[in-house]
TORPA-4810 file (N, C-alpha, C, O; in nm, 3 decimals):
<nodes>
NODE_1_11.547_2.813_23.533_11.540_2.869_23.675_11.515_2.807_23.765_11.416_2.734_23.774_X
NODE_2_11.640_2.831_23.887_11.640_2.770_23.975_11.570_2.782_24.118_11.563_2.895_24.167_X
NODE_3_11.519_2.681_24.185_11.419_2.672_24.321_11.511_2.603_24.407_11.628_2.564_24.405_X
NODE_4_11.396_2.605_24.495_11.466_2.522_24.626_11.411_2.415_24.651_11.290_2.408_24.675_X
NODE_5_11.503_2.301_24.650_11.442_2.138_24.649_11.333_2.147_24.795_11.225_2.089_24.805_X
NODE_6_11.379_2.209_24.868_11.227_2.165_24.993_11.098_2.190_24.967_11.000_2.118_24.985_X
NODE_7_11.108_2.327_24.912_10.995_2.379_24.844_10.916_2.291_24.743_10.804_2.248_24.768_X
NODE_8_10.997_2.263_24.605_10.946_2.155_24.537_10.888_2.030_24.562_10.793_1.985_24.498_X
NODE_9_10.965_1.952_24.691_10.926_1.836_24.769_10.771_1.855_24.846_10.673_1.781_24.854_X
NODE_10_10.803_1.999_24.899_10.655_2.010_24.970_10.527_2.025_24.872_10.411_1.993_24.900_X
NODE_11_10.573_2.077_24.758_10.462_2.097_24.638_10.413_1.954_24.572_10.300_1.919_24.537_X
NODE_12_10.538_1.886_24.567_10.524_1.729_24.497_10.424_1.676_24.599_10.304_1.688_24.572_X
NODE_13_10.463_1.615_24.721_10.359_1.558_24.812_10.239_1.603_24.830_10.146_1.526_24.851_X
NODE_14_10.224_1.740_24.824_10.053_1.803_24.865_9.990_1.776_24.710_9.871_1.745_24.714_X
NODE_15_10.049_1.783_24.572_9.965_1.746_24.474_9.959_1.602_24.445_9.885_1.575_24.351_X
NODE_16_10.023_1.492_24.507_10.019_1.353_24.550_9.899_1.338_24.607_9.796_1.298_24.553_X
NODE_17_9.916_1.372_24.724_9.826_1.391_24.835_9.617_1.446_24.772_9.513_1.381_24.780_X
NODE_18_9.634_1.533_24.737_9.516_1.606_24.655_9.497_1.504_24.567_9.404_1.443_24.621_X
NODE_19_9.529_1.431_24.442_9.521_1.383_24.374_9.474_1.240_24.411_9.399_1.170_24.342_X
NODE_20_9.523_1.211_24.517_9.478_1.021_24.567_9.353_1.064_24.658_9.273_0.972_24.650_X
NODE_21_9.310_1.149_24.729_9.214_1.204_24.790_9.095_1.223_24.636_8.976_1.209_24.664_X
NODE_22_9.118_1.244_24.533_9.013_1.314_24.434_8.982_1.184_24.365_8.885_1.180_24.289_X
NODE_23_9.066_1.061_24.387_9.044_0.967_24.330_8.918_0.882_24.383_8.831_0.819_24.324_X
NODE_24_8.953_0.915_24.568_8.902_0.783_24.647_8.764_0.829_24.659_8.670_0.750_24.670_X
NODE_25_8.751_0.988_24.656_8.624_1.019_24.686_8.503_0.955_24.615_8.411_0.930_24.692_X
NODE_26_8.480_0.918_24.470_8.392_0.854_24.403_8.347_0.737_24.473_8.231_0.700_24.492_X
NODE_27_8.475_0.674_24.514_8.447_0.520_24.577_8.345_0.541_24.695_8.239_0.478_24.704_X
NODE_28_8.387_0.635_24.782_8.377_0.647_24.925_8.213_0.684_24.895_8.127_0.634_24.967_X
NODE_29_8.181_0.763_24.799_8.039_0.847_24.821_7.910_0.720_24.748_7.788_0.730_24.752_X
NODE_30_7.987_0.614_24.690_7.924_0.518_24.633_7.815_0.418_24.769_7.699_0.378_24.770_X
NODE_31_7.948_0.410_24.882_7.853_0.325_24.993_7.774_0.431_25.059_7.674_0.384_25.113_X
NODE_32_7.785_0.552_25.073_7.705_0.663_25.191_7.538_0.710_25.067_7.440_0.775_25.103_X
NODE_33_7.557_0.665_24.965_7.436_0.716_24.912_7.310_0.634_24.975_7.322_0.533_25.044_X
NODE_34_7.171_0.704_24.936_7.058_0.623_24.991_7.063_0.499_24.900_7.109_0.485_24.787_X
NODE_35_6.995_0.402_24.994_6.993_0.254_24.964_6.844_0.250_24.822_6.732_0.301_24.811_X
NODE_36_6.921_0.169_24.749_6.803_0.157_24.627_6.681_0.106_24.707_6.686_0.051_24.817_X
NODE_37_6.569_0.134_24.633_6.482_0.063_24.655_6.416_-0.025_24.582_6.412_0.016_24.466_X
NODE_38_6.356_-0.137_24.597_6.310_-0.256_24.498_6.192_-0.218_24.444_6.118_-0.136_24.498_X
NODE_39_6.167_-0.280_24.323_6.081_-0.266_24.257_5.980_-0.318_24.300_5.980_-0.439_24.321_X
NODE_40_5.858_-0.237_24.326_5.731_-0.271_24.366_5.649_-0.342_24.275_5.586_-0.439_24.318_X
NODE_41_5.639_-0.303_24.134_5.600_-0.320_24.039_5.516_-0.489_24.014_5.409_-0.546_23.991_X
NODE_42_5.623_-0.503_24.035_5.615_-0.703_23.996_5.583_-0.794_24.130_5.584_-0.917_24.144_X
NODE_43_5.554_-0.688_24.224_5.557_-0.785_24.385_5.411_-0.830_24.402_5.346_-0.725_24.391_X
NODE_44_5.329_-0.927_24.422_5.249_-1.012_24.445_5.200_-0.938_24.580_5.260_-0.908_24.683_X
NODE_45_5.054_-0.921_24.534_4.999_-0.876_24.674_5.000_-0.923_24.810_5.033_-1.041_24.818_X
NODE_46_4.972_-0.861_24.929_4.975_-0.932_25.023_4.838_-1.008_25.041_4.729_-0.952_25.044_X
NODE_47_4.859_-1.134_25.051_4.763_-1.277_25.088_4.709_-1.271_25.188_4.789_-1.308_25.274_X
NODE_48_4.587_-1.237_25.243_4.519_-1.257_25.336_4.505_-1.414_25.378_4.479_-1.505_25.300_X
NODE_49_4.526_-1.424_25.501_4.501_-1.579_25.530_4.394_-1.608_25.618_4.353_-1.516_25.689_X
NODE_50_4.345_-1.714_25.625_4.237_-1.764_25.721_4.248_-1.907_25.770_4.329_-1.999_25.756_X
NODE_51_4.133_-1.891_25.832_4.167_-2.083_25.885_4.152_-2.150_25.761_4.046_-2.176_25.703_X
NODE_52_4.276_-2.179_25.724_4.273_-2.262_25.591_4.255_-2.415_25.645_4.222_-2.487_25.551_X
NODE_53_4.266_-2.487_25.768_4.231_-2.585_25.826_4.081_-2.667_25.833_4.044_-2.785_25.830_X
NODE_54_4.004_-2.510_25.847_3.834_-2.568_25.853_3.768_-2.418_25.808_3.710_-2.351_25.893_X
NODE_55_3.779_-2.380_25.694_3.715_-2.288_25.652_3.591_-2.302_25.635_3.545_-2.201_25.582_X
NODE_56_3.486_-2.406_25.662_3.343_-2.420_25.661_3.272_-2.329_25.793_3.175_-2.254_25.807_X
NODE_57_3.361_-2.375_25.865_3.303_-2.323_25.981_3.244_-2.137_25.985_3.330_-2.058_25.947_X
NODE_58_3.142_-2.092_26.016_3.088_-2.019_26.000_3.089_-1.917_26.171_3.082_-1.794_26.178_X
NODE_59_3.096_-1.979_26.247_3.159_-1.931_26.406_3.330_-1.939_26.424_3.418_-2.024_26.439_X
NODE_60_3.314_-1.806_26.413_3.481_-1.764_26.472_3.515_-1.721_26.590_3.457_-1.623_26.638_X
NODE_61_3.610_-1.781_26.652_3.669_-1.752_26.802_3.841_-1.766_26.814_3.911_-1.865_26.837_X
NODE_62_3.873_-1.635_26.789_4.013_-1.611_26.853_4.053_-1.669_26.711_4.125_-1.769_26.714_X
NODE_63_4.019_-1.624_26.599_4.100_-1.687_26.475_4.097_-1.823_26.420_4.147_-1.860_26.314_X
NODE_64_4.017_-1.908_26.526_3.970_-2.049_26.441_3.798_-2.023_26.427_3.724_-1.940_26.479_X
NODE_65_3.774_-2.124_26.340_3.648_-2.122_26.276_3.588_-2.275_26.348_3.654_-2.378_26.365_X
NODE_66_3.434_-2.250_26.384_3.387_-2.354_26.457_3.261_-2.386_26.375_3.227_-2.297_26.297_X
NODE_67_3.189_-2.491_26.379_3.046_-2.490_26.340_2.932_-2.542_26.449_2.945_-2.568_26.569_X
NODE_68_2.832_-2.547_26.377_2.703_-2.549_26.524_2.661_-2.689_26.464_2.626_-2.693_26.346_X
NODE_69_2.663_-2.789_26.531_2.595_-2.916_26.523_2.474_-2.923_26.590_2.460_-2.855_26.692_X
NODE_70_2.380_-2.996_26.550_2.239_-2.994_26.569_2.191_-3.142_26.596_2.241_-3.209_26.506_X
NODE_71_2.126_-3.214_26.669_2.110_-3.331_26.659_2.014_-3.398_26.751_1.946_-3.315_26.810_X
NODE_72_1.985_-3.529_26.784_1.943_-3.595_26.861_1.997_-3.673_26.980_2.119_-3.675_26.969_X
NODE_73_1.952_-3.745_27.099_2.007_-3.846_27.139_1.913_-3.897_27.221_1.842_-3.843_27.306_X
NODE_74_1.927_-4.051_27.171_1.819_-4.137_27.269_1.908_-4.202_27.384_2.020_-4.242_27.351_X
NODE_75_1.866_-4.216_27.514_1.967_-4.208_27.597_1.832_-4.327_27.656_1.712_-4.302_27.638_X
NODE_76_1.881_-4.452_27.725_1.801_-4.552_27.814_1.895_-4.606_27.934_2.017_-4.607_27.918_X
NODE_77_1.839_-4.651_28.054_1.930_-4.703_28.118_1.959_-4.823_28.106_1.864_-4.886_28.059_X
NODE_78_2.068_-4.899_28.134_2.131_-5.031_28.145_2.046_-5.150_28.203_2.022_-5.259_28.152_X
NODE_79_2.004_-5.094_28.334_1.990_-5.188_28.442_1.823_-5.171_28.396_1.764_-5.066_28.369_X
NODE_80_1.770_-5.313_28.397_1.639_-5.358_28.375_1.497_-5.291_28.465_1.386_-5.260_28.422_X
NODE_81_1.551_-5.284_28.602_1.474_-5.249_28.695_1.445_-5.097_28.700_1.354_-5.039_28.760_X
NODE_82_1.555_-5.041_28.615_1.567_-4.859_28.660_1.475_-4.882_28.523_1.365_-4.828_28.540_X
NODE_83_1.485_-4.945_28.391_1.404_-4.918_28.289_1.219_-4.932_28.327_1.122_-4.866_28.287_X
NODE_84_1.234_-5.059_28.429_1.091_-5.070_28.435_1.019_-4.964_28.517_0.896_-4.968_28.519_X
NODE_85_1.082_-4.873_28.583_1.082_-4.803_28.685_1.041_-4.645_28.629_0.938_-4.580_28.644_X
NODE_86_1.166_-4.613_28.560_1.156_-4.499_28.466_1.104_-4.459_28.334_1.079_-4.345_28.298_X
NODE_87_1.087_-4.613_28.242_1.046_-4.580_28.135_1.191_-4.656_28.019_1.304_-4.695_28.046_X
NODE_88_1.132_-4.649_27.924_1.222_-4.722_27.843_1.367_-4.638_27.768_1.472_-4.678_27.718_X
NODE_89_1.311_-4.520_27.790_1.435_-4.419_27.758_1.350_-4.285_27.676_1.230_-4.277_27.650_X
NODE_90_1.436_-4.211_27.655_1.406_-4.063_27.624_1.486_-4.010_27.496_1.603_-4.045_27.484_X
NODE_91_1.429_-3.930_27.400_1.502_-3.813_27.322_1.539_-3.721_27.386_1.487_-3.689_27.493_X
NODE_92_1.630_-3.666_27.337_1.641_-3.496_27.407_1.741_-3.435_27.300_1.811_-3.519_27.244_X
NODE_93_1.757_-3.313_27.266_1.825_-3.256_27.160_1.970_-3.210_27.200_1.984_-3.138_27.300_X
NODE_94_2.090_-3.253_27.116_2.210_-3.187_27.119_2.274_-3.070_27.083_2.270_-3.064_26.960_X
NODE_95_2.327_-2.982_27.127_2.412_-2.891_27.052_2.535_-2.902_27.076_2.581_-2.944_27.183_X
NODE_96_2.616_-2.856_26.955_2.783_-2.884_27.020_2.821_-2.737_26.869_2.766_-2.702_26.764_X
NODE_97_2.942_-2.697_26.945_3.007_-2.610_26.867_3.137_-2.701_26.833_3.218_-2.740_26.916_X
NODE_98_3.139_-2.726_26.691_3.250_-2.839_26.652_3.351_-2.795_26.570_3.347_-2.696_26.498_X
NODE_99_3.438_-2.868_26.581_3.595_-2.819_26.496_3.649_-2.918_26.464_3.668_-2.989_26.562_X
NODE_100_3.701_-2.980_26.332_3.734_-3.116_26.323_3.944_-3.095_26.339_4.028_-3.010_26.308_X
NODE_101_3.943_-3.216_26.398_4.104_-3.225_26.475_4.184_-3.296_26.395_4.161_-3.369_26.298_X
NODE_102_4.286_-3.263_26.453_4.409_-3.330_26.341_4.446_-3.478_26.473_4.421_-3.490_26.593_X
NODE_103_4.518_-3.571_26.367_4.539_-3.704_26.440_4.599_-3.695_26.538_4.695_-3.620_26.523_X
NODE_104_4.586_-3.757_26.687_4.617_-3.800_26.797_4.541_-3.744_26.910_4.419_-3.749_26.895_X
NODE_105_4.589_-3.686_27.035_4.470_-3.674_27.140_4.424_-3.514_27.138_4.511_-3.438_27.097_X
NODE_106_4.330_-3.470_27.167_4.275_-3.382_27.198_4.174_-3.364_27.331_4.106_-3.455_27.377_X
NODE_107_4.178_-3.236_27.380_4.054_-3.212_27.519_3.939_-3.219_27.479_3.889_-3.169_27.378_X
NODE_108_3.884_-3.296_27.577_3.701_-3.310_27.591_3.644_-3.281_27.703_3.674_-3.335_27.810_X
NODE_109_3.539_-3.178_27.686_3.496_-3.108_27.759_3.295_-3.127_27.748_3.242_-3.085_27.645_X
NODE_110_3.255_-3.156_27.799_3.096_-3.169_27.801_3.026_-3.141_27.920_3.072_-3.141_28.034_X
NODE_111_2.910_-3.118_27.883_2.800_-3.065_27.982_2.695_-3.139_27.911_2.674_-3.127_27.790_X
NODE_112_2.621_-3.226_28.003_2.516_-3.324_27.935_2.392_-3.321_28.068_2.421_-3.353_28.184_X
NODE_113_2.258_-3.279_28.025_2.157_-3.327_28.117_2.051_-3.429_28.060_1.996_-3.412_27.951_X
NODE_114_2.025_-3.534_28.143_1.934_-3.618_28.123_1.807_-3.615_28.177_1.793_-3.553_28.282_X
NODE_115_1.695_-3.679_28.120_1.581_-3.658_28.217_1.485_-3.807_28.166_1.428_-3.794_28.058_X
NODE_116_1.472_-3.892_28.212_1.402_-3.997_28.181_1.313_-4.040_28.312_1.352_-4.084_28.420_X
NODE_117_1.162_-4.010_28.260_1.042_-4.014_28.316_0.957_-4.135_28.298_0.971_-4.191_28.189_X
NODE_118_0.876_-4.185_28.379_0.739_-4.256_28.312_0.650_-4.218_28.448_0.701_-4.222_28.560_X
NODE_119_0.551_-4.190_28.432_0.440_-4.133_28.489_0.472_-4.003_28.599_0.491_-3.886_28.569_X
NODE_120_0.469_-4.077_28.761_0.526_-4.020_28.839_0.676_-4.023_28.901_0.719_-3.954_28.993_X
NODE_121_0.744_-4.125_28.824_0.882_-4.178_28.850_0.964_-4.096_28.752_0.964_-4.116_28.631_X
NODE_122_1.043_-3.987_28.823_1.176_-3.932_28.732_1.292_-3.966_28.782_1.313_-4.004_28.897_X
NODE_123_1.388_-3.948_28.672_1.500_-3.910_28.724_1.593_-3.824_28.630_1.599_-3.835_28.507_X
NODE_124_1.655_-3.745_28.700_1.721_-3.629_28.626_1.854_-3.679_28.644_1.862_-3.756_28.740_X
NODE_125_1.977_-3.657_28.573_2.098_-3.622_28.586_2.193_-3.550_28.492_2.200_-3.583_28.374_X
NODE_126_2.282_-3.433_28.551_2.334_-3.342_28.503_2.499_-3.370_28.502_2.557_-3.391_28.608_X
NODE_127_2.552_-3.371_28.406_2.682_-3.447_28.432_2.802_-3.316_28.357_2.768_-3.234_28.272_X
NODE_128_2.935_-3.328_28.413_3.013_-3.192_28.352_3.121_-3.340_28.356_3.135_-3.436_28.431_X
NODE_129_3.186_-3.290_28.226_3.288_-3.371_28.202_3.423_-3.325_28.160_3.431_-3.246_28.065_X
NODE_130_3.535_-3.369_28.226_3.658_-3.354_28.141_3.724_-3.478_28.119_3.738_-3.573_28.195_X
NODE_131_3.772_-3.454_27.968_3.855_-3.583_27.938_3.900_-3.573_27.813_3.901_-3.455_27.777_X
NODE_132_3.946_-3.664_27.713_4.029_-3.654_27.617_3.999_-3.774_27.518_3.973_-3.893_27.536_X
NODE_133_4.015_-3.689_27.398_3.910_-3.807_27.282_4.052_-3.774_27.170_4.101_-3.666_27.138_X
NODE_134_4.097_-3.936_27.124_4.166_-3.970_27.011_4.126_-3.971_26.890_4.010_-4.010_26.880_X
NODE_135_4.191_-3.936_26.769_4.159_-3.975_26.641_4.246_-4.039_26.577_4.356_-3.991_26.604_X
NODE_136_4.254_-4.134_26.497_4.372_-4.233_26.442_4.414_-4.140_26.311_4.530_-4.162_26.277_X
NODE_137_4.362_-4.066_26.248_4.417_-3.993_26.138_4.343_-3.847_26.148_4.268_-3.810_26.239_X
NODE_138_4.378_-3.785_26.050_4.341_-3.610_26.052_4.201_-3.609_25.973_4.172_-3.652_25.861_X
NODE_139_4.132_-3.551_26.059_3.977_-3.520_26.008_3.970_-3.430_25.904_3.917_-3.321_25.927_X
NODE_140_4.027_-3.461_25.758_4.054_-3.347_25.640_3.925_-3.388_25.579_3.855_-3.489_25.594_X
NODE_141_3.914_-3.288_25.512_3.763_-3.216_25.434_3.742_-3.318_25.322_3.632_-3.329_25.268_X
NODE_142_3.876_-3.411_25.279_3.831_-3.491_25.164_3.789_-3.624_25.221_3.712_-3.693_25.153_X
NODE_143_3.835_-3.671_25.352_3.804_-3.838_25.389_3.670_-3.824_25.452_3.619_-3.748_25.534_X
NODE_144_3.635_-3.920_25.388_3.499_-3.974_25.436_3.442_-4.038_25.584_3.328_-4.016_25.624_X
NODE_145_3.511_-4.096_25.637_3.480_-4.126_25.776_3.604_-4.118_25.884_3.712_-4.170_25.859_X
NODE_146_3.583_-4.062_25.981_3.681_-4.025_26.077_3.650_-4.077_26.221_3.573_-4.017_26.296_X
NODE_147_3.710_-4.182_26.252_3.671_-4.239_26.397_3.745_-4.215_26.500_3.863_-4.241_26.476_X
NODE_148_3.726_-4.176_26.607_3.731_-4.119_26.744_3.714_-4.209_26.857_3.660_-4.318_26.833_X
NODE_149_3.747_-4.183_26.969_3.719_-4.237_27.123_3.770_-4.146_27.219_3.876_-4.083_27.223_X
NODE_150_3.657_-4.155_27.308_3.711_-4.090_27.403_3.637_-4.112_27.546_3.521_-4.149_27.565_X
NODE_151_3.739_-4.077_27.644_3.679_-4.080_27.778_3.667_-3.966_27.884_3.757_-3.882_27.886_X
NODE_152_3.566_-3.955_27.971_3.599_-3.843_28.039_3.537_-3.853_28.203_3.452_-3.936_28.236_X
NODE_153_3.583_-3.777_28.274_3.521_-3.800_28.409_3.481_-3.670_28.490_3.518_-3.558_28.455_X
NODE_154_3.417_-3.690_28.580_3.338_-3.548_28.642_3.230_-3.603_28.734_3.197_-3.720_28.755_X
NODE_155_3.176_-3.465_28.794_3.089_-3.486_28.905_2.924_-3.511_28.800_2.898_-3.459_28.692_X
NODE_156_2.854_-3.586_28.864_2.697_-3.585_28.813_2.641_-3.586_28.940_2.678_-3.648_29.039_X
NODE_157_2.524_-3.491_28.924_2.402_-3.447_29.005_2.281_-3.527_28.987_2.195_-3.471_28.920_X
NODE_158_2.248_-3.663_29.038_2.149_-3.705_29.058_2.010_-3.659_29.141_2.022_-3.642_29.263_X
NODE_159_1.906_-3.643_29.091_1.816_-3.641_29.155_1.689_-3.729_29.112_1.643_-3.734_28.999_X
NODE_160_1.635_-3.811_29.247_1.531_-3.904_29.173_1.407_-3.860_29.257_1.409_-3.794_29.361_X
NODE_161_1.268_-3.923_29.174_1.150_-3.859_29.239_1.148_-3.937_29.388_1.149_-4.058_29.408_X
NODE_162_1.146_-3.828_29.487_1.093_-3.917_29.633_1.231_-3.872_29.678_1.229_-3.785_29.765_X
NODE_163_1.348_-3.912_29.639_1.454_-3.888_29.722_1.531_-3.755_29.715_1.482_-3.657_29.659_X
NODE_164_1.669_-3.753_29.781_1.703_-3.597_29.800_1.815_-3.613_29.690_1.853_-3.722_29.648_X
NODE_165_1.864_-3.488_29.650_1.965_-3.517_29.557_2.076_-3.532_29.607_2.112_-3.500_29.720_X
NODE_166_2.146_-3.593_29.507_2.283_-3.648_29.517_2.416_-3.641_29.460_2.399_-3.715_29.364_X
NODE_167_2.502_-3.614_29.455_2.597_-3.579_29.364_2.725_-3.671_29.392_2.764_-3.693_29.507_X
NODE_168_2.789_-3.727_29.271_2.867_-3.872_29.266_2.925_-3.817_29.137_2.909_-3.721_29.062_X
NODE_169_3.017_-3.949_29.150_3.159_-3.933_29.033_3.095_-4.018_28.943_3.015_-4.104_28.979_X
NODE_170_3.133_-3.994_28.814_3.082_-4.059_28.704_3.202_-4.064_28.606_3.289_-3.977_28.602_X
NODE_171_3.199_-4.164_28.537_3.275_-4.209_28.399_3.222_-4.224_28.294_3.145_-4.320_28.288_X
NODE_172_3.244_-4.129_28.157_3.189_-4.177_28.031_3.273_-4.222_27.944_3.385_-4.170_27.952_X
NODE_173_3.259_-4.305_27.858_3.312_-4.402_27.744_3.238_-4.332_27.627_3.127_-4.278_27.631_X
NODE_174_3.314_-4.342_27.530_3.214_-4.276_27.362_3.294_-4.307_27.293_3.414_-4.302_27.319_X
NODE_175_3.230_-4.357_27.157_3.283_-4.395_27.038_3.193_-4.319_26.951_3.079_-4.284_26.984_X
NODE_176_3.260_-4.292_26.815_3.194_-4.207_26.720_3.281_-4.177_26.576_3.401_-4.166_26.553_X
NODE_177_3.165_-4.171_26.495_3.236_-4.130_26.350_3.194_-4.025_26.299_3.072_-4.006_26.305_X
NODE_178_3.290_-3.909_26.224_3.257_-3.806_26.173_3.253_-3.825_26.006_3.351_-3.868_25.946_X
NODE_179_3.184_-3.806_25.969_3.165_-3.811_25.830_3.149_-3.663_25.715_3.063_-3.575_25.716_X
NODE_180_3.235_-3.676_25.649_3.299_-3.552_25.574_3.243_-3.408_25.643_3.178_-3.322_25.584_X
NODE_181_3.288_-3.405_25.790_3.283_-3.314_25.826_3.150_-3.240_25.871_3.137_-3.154_25.958_X
NODE_182_3.034_-3.308_25.770_2.902_-3.265_25.814_2.821_-3.355_25.919_2.754_-3.288_25.998_X
NODE_183_2.815_-3.485_25.933_2.741_-3.511_25.998_2.831_-3.628_26.129_2.943_-3.669_26.099_X
NODE_184_2.780_-3.661_26.241_2.846_-3.754_26.304_2.763_-3.797_26.376_2.663_-3.729_26.398_X
NODE_185_2.782_-3.936_26.440_2.717_-4.024_26.515_2.795_-4.075_26.612_2.914_-4.108_26.603_X
NODE_186_2.713_-4.082_26.718_2.804_-4.133_26.845_2.778_-4.232_26.962_2.696_-4.180_27.038_X
NODE_187_2.801_-4.304_26.987_2.763_-4.424_27.120_2.866_-4.367_27.231_2.985_-4.341_27.217_X
NODE_188_2.777_-4.356_27.355_2.839_-4.341_27.479_2.759_-4.444_27.585_2.649_-4.498_27.579_X
NODE_189_2.864_-4.446_27.682_2.819_-4.534_27.830_2.856_-4.468_27.928_2.975_-4.437_27.942_X
NODE_190_2.763_-4.435_28.011_2.801_-4.379_28.113_2.773_-4.441_28.260_2.663_-4.478_28.302_X
NODE_191_2.894_-4.444_28.328_2.860_-4.537_28.425_2.893_-4.437_28.591_2.994_-4.379_28.631_X
NODE_192_2.766_-4.453_28.647_2.726_-4.422_28.752_2.726_-4.483_28.885_2.640_-4.569_28.901_X
NODE_193_2.800_-4.459_28.981_2.702_-4.598_29.119_2.606_-4.577_29.139_2.546_-4.489_29.078_X
NODE_194_2.539_-4.667_29.257_2.364_-4.681_29.270_2.377_-4.531_29.345_2.482_-4.496_29.398_X
NODE_195_2.256_-4.445_29.343_2.228_-4.357_29.400_2.084_-4.377_29.494_1.983_-4.371_29.425_X
NODE_196_2.061_-4.399_29.640_1.992_-4.449_29.709_1.953_-4.599_29.690_1.838_-4.627_29.724_X
NODE_197_2.034_-4.703_29.639_1.997_-4.807_29.555_1.952_-4.783_29.435_1.915_-4.888_29.383_X
NODE_198_1.935_-4.663_29.348_1.878_-4.670_29.245_2.049_-4.676_29.103_2.154_-4.613_29.111_X
NODE_199_2.000_-4.787_28.983_2.116_-4.768_28.918_2.092_-4.696_28.822_1.990_-4.721_28.757_X
NODE_200_2.177_-4.585_28.783_2.157_-4.500_28.691_2.226_-4.471_28.552_2.198_-4.384_28.471_X
NODE_201_2.337_-4.581_28.547_2.423_-4.602_28.432_2.360_-4.592_28.299_2.249_-4.644_28.298_X
NODE_202_2.390_-4.550_28.207_2.302_-4.518_28.065_2.370_-4.570_27.952_2.491_-4.594_27.953_X
NODE_203_2.303_-4.585_27.866_2.379_-4.608_27.710_2.266_-4.491_27.592_2.144_-4.494_27.577_X
NODE_204_2.348_-4.419_27.541_2.305_-4.356_27.450_2.344_-4.326_27.312_2.467_-4.319_27.298_X
NODE_205_2.283_-4.310_27.218_2.311_-4.295_27.094_2.236_-4.139_27.012_2.122_-4.098_26.991_X
NODE_206_2.350_-4.101_26.989_2.335_-4.009_26.895_2.376_-3.949_26.770_2.488_-3.984_26.733_X
NODE_207_2.322_-3.878_26.705_2.334_-3.809_26.551_2.310_-3.661_26.572_2.227_-3.605_26.644_X
NODE_208_2.404_-3.609_26.488_2.421_-3.472_26.439_2.467_-3.400_26.339_2.586_-3.413_26.312_X
NODE_209_2.399_-3.325_26.273_2.461_-3.239_26.142_2.461_-3.116_26.174_2.404_-3.065_26.271_X
NODE_210_2.548_-3.044_26.062_2.633_-2.905_26.081_2.495_-2.804_26.031_2.432_-2.836_25.931_X
NODE_211_2.467_-2.711_26.093_2.421_-2.573_26.061_2.505_-2.466_26.029_2.572_-2.413_26.117_X
NODE_212_2.509_-2.430_25.918_2.440_-2.483_25.769_2.523_-2.572_25.691_2.641_-2.554_25.661_X
NODE_213_2.442_-2.681_25.659_2.522_-2.818_25.615_2.632_-2.749_25.507_2.734_-2.815_25.485_X
NODE_214_2.619_-2.638_25.449_2.755_-2.622_25.338_2.735_-2.472_25.356_2.631_-2.405_25.360_X
NODE_215_2.842_-2.445_25.364_2.904_-2.274_25.374_3.019_-2.237_25.234_3.135_-2.278_25.230_X
NODE_216_2.955_-2.152_25.131_3.047_-2.129_25.063_3.171_-2.040_25.113_3.162_-1.966_25.211_X
NODE_217_3.285_-2.053_25.040_3.413_-2.012_25.086_3.398_-1.865_25.030_3.337_-1.824_24.931_X
NODE_218_3.467_-1.800_25.119_3.514_-1.629_25.095_3.602_-1.587_24.993_3.716_-1.604_25.036_X
NODE_219_3.605_-1.545_24.891_3.737_-1.527_24.827_3.822_-1.439_24.867_3.944_-1.444_24.855_X
NODE_220_3.737_-1.333_24.931_3.840_-1.232_24.987_3.916_-1.289_25.114_4.024_-1.238_25.142_X
NODE_221_3.869_-1.386_25.190_3.955_-1.441_25.326_4.005_-1.588_25.316_4.051_-1.646_25.415_X
NODE_222_3.995_-1.651_25.188_4.070_-1.772_25.177_4.209_-1.751_25.123_4.236_-1.653_25.053_X
NODE_223_4.284_-1.828_25.149_4.430_-1.840_25.129_4.452_-1.876_24.974_4.423_-1.984_24.923_X
NODE_224_4.512_-1.762_24.905_4.522_-1.772_24.706_4.643_-1.840_24.731_4.724_-1.830_24.824_X
NODE_225_4.639_-1.927_24.607_4.790_-2.000_24.580_4.859_-1.866_24.518_4.817_-1.774_24.447_X
NODE_226_4.993_-1.900_24.581_5.124_-1.749_24.537_5.120_-1.763_24.383_5.090_-1.658_24.325_X
NODE_227_5.141_-1.862_24.311_5.126_-1.820_24.185_4.993_-1.725_24.093_5.006_-1.645_24.001_X
NODE_228_4.875_-1.772_24.160_4.785_-1.681_24.117_4.771_-1.560_24.150_4.720_-1.472_24.081_X
NODE_229_4.822_-1.549_24.274_4.862_-1.381_24.372_4.955_-1.312_24.247_4.920_-1.206_24.196_X
NODE_230_5.069_-1.377_24.208_5.172_-1.348_24.111_5.098_-1.291_23.962_5.120_-1.186_23.903_X
NODE_231_5.006_-1.398_23.928_4.958_-1.358_23.814_4.872_-1.249_23.818_4.885_-1.174_23.722_X
NODE_232_4.763_-1.208_23.923_4.707_-1.108_23.953_4.791_-0.971_23.939_4.745_-0.874_23.879_X
NODE_233_4.900_-0.972_23.990_4.975_-0.884_24.030_5.012_-0.772_23.882_5.019_-0.650_23.871_X
NODE_234_5.027_-0.877_23.792_5.036_-0.810_23.673_4.934_-0.787_23.557_4.948_-0.704_23.467_X
NODE_235_4.837_-0.869_23.571_4.746_-0.845_23.478_4.583_-0.832_23.546_4.477_-0.818_23.485_X
NODE_236_4.602_-0.842_23.666_4.475_-0.824_23.742_4.390_-0.907_23.737_4.401_-0.977_23.637_X
NODE_237_4.253_-0.947_23.841_4.190_-1.032_23.811_4.036_-1.003_23.856_4.002_-0.927_23.946_X
NODE_238_3.963_-1.070_23.785_3.835_-1.015_23.797_3.766_-1.076_23.925_3.771_-1.196_23.952_X
NODE_239_3.700_-0.980_24.001_3.631_-1.003_24.089_3.457_-1.006_24.082_3.392_-1.032_24.183_X
</nodes>
């Protein structure tokens, strides 16, 4: 049967086009399907992170933990005439929010009040200081002793019995040792100019301990080993 060659050519082109489209459709569909979801059955649970550097601290401020150190300080005047007038020295309580620091420099902020009296003679000194403290090593939990040294400056408000209250500038220098993040011993020298002819520079020696002395870690907040977290995901962990 004879047919028009133009009609056959048009039919042939149409057939080839439809076949090519049919072959390409599955390949196009592979890229347009929904993305496969990862299997979450073996994913470790999210590990809650806490202050890994100092988990012992029971006071938490903006994600960092601190401890309350409570102790006592003995202070005496360097000048012999001042000791004869106001007494050999005095004990005073000390309170500090403490956080161990890493090696290097850290800011030093202090508020100190001292009262030394003997009979009717009384000397009061209030000091506000800003300075810097240096540690040669990291104050790690396993390190027995960590030395530190600091220097600070600021105003000193001095009041001597029988004389007017006077504000002068002062400088303090200190050296100390931290013992297992649990105890501290500090020696300090406070240099002040003479106030109405009275020399008020002092030396002090203080010690303080952490309260409470030991804090058990909270298993819900401490960072767990990733391998342990993966094991717990598959088998479960006792609580």
